[in-house]
N, C-alpha and C positions, 0 to 999 in steps of 0.2 A: 317769767316776761312776756308781755302784752301783746297783742297784735294791735293793727292799725285802728280797727274798732273800738277801740275801748275810748277813742277820745267823744266825748259828749258832752259838746258844748251846755247842752240845757239840760239832759237828764244827771249828767254827772256818772260814775260807777254806781253809786249806791242807788239810783234811779234805773239805771240800766238793771241793776240784780232783782230789783224789785218788780219792773216790765216782765223780766224775763220767769223770774218765780210764777207770777199770776197767770203768765201764758199756760206753762207748766200746769197749773194747778186746775186746767180745764176741764179733765177727764174727772175727777172728783167732785170738782166743784158743780158737774153737768149731772151728777148721778148720786151721790152720796146726799147732796138736800134733798131732793124730793124721793129718797129710798123709804123713808118714814111714812110717807104717804100712799108707797104702793098697795098696800090691800086697802083703804078709805078708797084709791083712784079704780080697783077691781068693783067696788063695790057703787062708783059713782057712775062708770060707763056701764055696767053691768053685765061684763068682762070676765073671763076666765081669766087667772092671775099669768096664765105663758103670753096670753096675749097683750096684758099690761106692761111686762115684762121684755115685749119686743120694743116698746120704746125707749130701754136701755139697746139691746141687743142691736137696733134699726141704727142708734146715734153711735154705738161704735165699728162698724163696718160702713159706715159713712165716713165717718171720723178716718177712717185708715184710706179712701179712696179718696178724701181732701188732701192728704198728706202726700198723696203718689201724682196728686195736681201740683200743689202749690208750694213744695218743696225745689222741685225742678226748677219749675218758672220762676223762683227766686232768685236761683243761678243766674236767670237770663234778664229778667227785669229789674232785680233788687228785690233785698228784703221789704224794704218800708212800704213799698207800692203794693207787693201782696199780702204784707199783713192789714194792711188798710181794708183791703177788698175782702179778706178775712172776717175780723171784727165784726164787719159791716154786714156781711151775713150772717154771723153768729147772731146778733143783736135783733136783727129783725126777724129770725126766728125764735128767738125766745119770744118776744110779744108774740108772734103768731101763737108759740105752746101755751102762752097765759090766755090766750079767748078762743083757742078750739073749745067744741062743744062735741066734737066724736074721738074714740079713741083713736081711730085709722088717720084723720086728720093731724093729729099729734103725732104718732108715726111719723108723719108726713114732713111734720115742721122739726120734728128730730130728726130726719135725715138731712134737711137744709141747714140744721144747727151744726150736725154732725161733720159737714162738709168745711165751714168756718172754722169748724175747733180743728179740723186736722191740719189745716195753715197754722193757725196757732200755736200749736205744740210741736210740728215739725221745725218750725222758725225759730222756737224757743231755742234748740239744740243748736241750729245753724248759728244761730248770734253768737250762742257761746263760744262755739270753735271762731269763729270771725274774731272775736275780741279777746280771747284768752288764747297763752298755749304753756305747753308740759305740765310742769308740778300744780301751776297757778290754775289750769284749766282744770286737772281734777280736783284744788281744792273748789275751786267754784261750782262743777257737778255737784258735789256734795254737801256744798254750802244750799244750794237751790233746792237740792233732796230735802233738804233738814227742814227749811222755812215751808215746802208743799206740804212738810205733815202738818202742817195748821188747816189745810184746807180739810182732809178727811175727819179729823178732829172735830172741826167747829161745824162744817156742812150740816151731818146729820142731827147736832143738835137744835144749831138753827134750824133746821128743817124742822123736825121735833115741836120747837116753840111756835114755828109760824103755823104749822095746822091745828095749834091750839087757840092761837086768836084770829085768824084769815082759815083759806084754804089753799089747795096745792098750786092754783094758780100765781098766788104772791108771788112763791118757790121762782118761776120762770121768770118777774117781774124783778126778784134779785138780780138775777142772772144778766138780765138784760143792763142793768144799770153797772154791774162787774165789769162787763164789755164795754160799755159807752164810755167808763172811767180809762179803761186800756187803750181804747180808740185816739180820746183826747190827749193821753200818752204819749202814743205811735205818733201822732203828728210833731212832736219833740223831737223823738228819735231821730238822730241823723244818719244815715245811710251806715252802714256795716261792711255792704262789699263795693271796693273801689270798679269803678268803669274796665279797667285794663283786668280786673280778676272775674270778669264776667264771659259764661259761655256766648260762644257765636250762634249767628244762625237762628232758624225760625223757633218756632212753637213745638215742633215735634221733633228738631233736634233735641230743642231741651230733655224731653222726655228718653230720646233716646241714650242719654248719660244715666239714667236707670240702669241700662242694661249694661253698661260700661262698668259702674261699681258693683252691679250683682257679681261680674264675672271676676272681682276678686275673693279666691278661695277664701284668705283669711277672714274675712270680712262674712262671706256667705254663711259661711259653714258654723262661725262663732255664733250670728247673726239668730241663725236658725238652732243652736243649743240652748242658747238663753231667754231665747223666745218662749220655749217649748215651756223649761221650766218657770218661767214665772206666768204664765196662763191660767194655772189655776184658781190666782188670787180673785180673777174675775169669777170665777164658779163662786166661790164664795162674796162678793158682792152682789151678785145678782140673787140671792137668794137667804140673804141675813137677816132681813126684817122679818120674814118665815119663819124663821130660826129661832128668833128672840120673842117674835109676836104671836106667832102660831103656833111654835111647836110649845116651847116653856111657857108663853101666856105673858108677857113683859107687856107693859103699857107702852106705847110709842116712845113716853119721853126715859124711859129706862132701856129702851133700846140703844138710843143714841148714845146712851152713857156707857154702856157695855160697846159698843161700835167705836167709841173714839177712845177708851183706853185700847183697842186693837189697834186702833192707828196711831195713837200716841205711842206705842212701844215701835213704831217703825221708824222714830227719828235714831232709835239706838244703831240703827243698820248703816248709815253716812255717818254716822262721826265713829265709828268702828272703822268704817275703810279710811277716812282721813287718818287717823290713829297708823292702821297697820302699810297703808298702800306703801308698795315699792318694795316692801320689807317680806311680803309672801310671793310665791310666786303663783303663776297663773294656774298651773295644772293641781295645785295644792290647796288653793282657792276654790276651785270647782269641787273639787272631792270631798271636801269638808259642806260647801254650801249642798250637794245632793246627799250627800246623808242626813244631815241635819232637815230638809226638806221631806225626807222621806218618814224619819223618825216621828215627826209633827203630823203627818196623813195618819199613821199607824197609830198613834195616839189618839188620833180624831176616831178614827172606825173602832177603837177598842173601847172607850170610854166618854166622848164626846158627846154622848143624849143620857148622861147623868144629870146634870145640871147646867144652868147657862154659864154659871166660875169654872167649871171643867171643860166646857164646849171653849169656852174663849182662852183658857188656859193652853189649848191642844194646837189653837191656832196662831197664838202669840211667837212661838218660834221661827214659824214660819215666815211671819209677815217681818221680821227680824231679817232673815236672809234674804229674805225676797229686796227688802227695801238697799239692803247692801249690795245684792244683784246688779242692780240699777245703775246708780254712778260709777262701778265697779267695769261693768260689760260697756256702756256707753264710753268710756273712757278708752277702754283701749279697742273698740271699733272706731271711734272717729284715727286713731293713730294709723290705720288701716290706709285711709284713703286723705291724696293728695290736692287739695282741689273736688270740687262736686259738694262742695259741701251738705246743701239745699237737696240734693238727691240723697247723699249716704243719710243725711236724716229723718230725708221722706221714709226710705227702706226701712231704717231703725224700727221708726216710730210704726209703720204700716206692720210688720211682722210682728211686733207685740200687740198691736191693736186685734189685728186677724186672727191669731191664734187665742185672744184673750177673747176676743166675741164669740169664738168656738167654745174656748173652756164656760163662756156665759151661756152658753144655751145648751152645754151637756148637762151644768150646774140646775138649769130651768126645765129640765125634764122632767115627768111627774113620778120621780121617786118613791118607794114607799117612807123612804125619811131623806127629806135634805141635808141631812146631817153624812149619812152615809153618801150620798151624791157627791158630796165636797171631797170625802173624801178619797173614795173613788178614782173622782177626776183630778186630783192632787197627786197619786200615785201613778196612775197612768202619765202623765204628762208628764211627771220628772222622770220615770222608768226613760220613756220615750229620749229625753233629754240626757240622760246617762250614756245611752246608747251612741246618742249623734255627738257627745262628748269625746266618746273612746275613738269615732272615728275622726274625728276633727284632730283631735293630739295627734293621729298617725300623718294624716295629710297636709299640714300646716304647720309654719311655723310658730305657731303658736305654745308656751311652754309654761 
């Protein structure tokens, strides 16, 4: 069953899916593409790795804030207008990143870039909710998630190739070009939320809708649980280049291959979800995901430092179950709200990004071994998710 917003005169269904997919690719494109350059950037700026990693942490924190701003505003002013503003911010900040001569200015540009990215990501989910319903929406989420695997596979490879022939600055020029293309497509996008469906009142009233959504116990409790579960993956992203290049001594191009293999494994999560969706209960699914995540983390701590191949093998299971978690949890969360889609999408993405940023920060701490740091972060966050899931299963109607 399709919603009203699917009637896109210019983009059509395929164009809409393509636009939403690229918007959803914003986080991996904005991080993975320049990840192979992080060690070289630390040398260029004469900065410690932790300071250079702040360009990633600042981006994700800013993106989380952007979600809380742009999502509710889109419920009031419409998706198209807010999406154009978000894309323009992202594009201009990407150009700023490409020309800056200071790591501190780069962090500032990444903050501005993150604000725009927040709107892009939150509106991608809101547009799916506007345009699809029921099983069609579940399939659309899984398809978009599957297609989004292209970004973390291609981004580090492209980034590694770029620094072979150019510099890290070119990476941000490419990001600016991608956002410019999305901006052009957005001008062809027909508004997916109609006038009679928009929230009334002023800007402040729009932000108050976040509080309304957050008071939904089914939504908030489950969102907190799945956000803790997914957060450790960001710790891996923050230090993957240091693990493969500094610890194991791989070249940037070789690192990109290992990173791409892990990203490619993530495509199996959404594909499995499309096969088993509605056949397995929420409770059974959560139990399997938690057990698999803990097993992956334990293996990483025990044998992950043996070789890059073994480390990759311990990370792949978590990558698969984590990629399953996203469409699975997003579809359940969207079912918990009626209206306020922009605010719900903002909260959904905000919590994932906020806790992911915390996971990224913890993973970037000066551990004696980044492999041990990632493994410990995974176990800690998943155990918290386990406790939260036990509580959620008791206080909500989610079964």
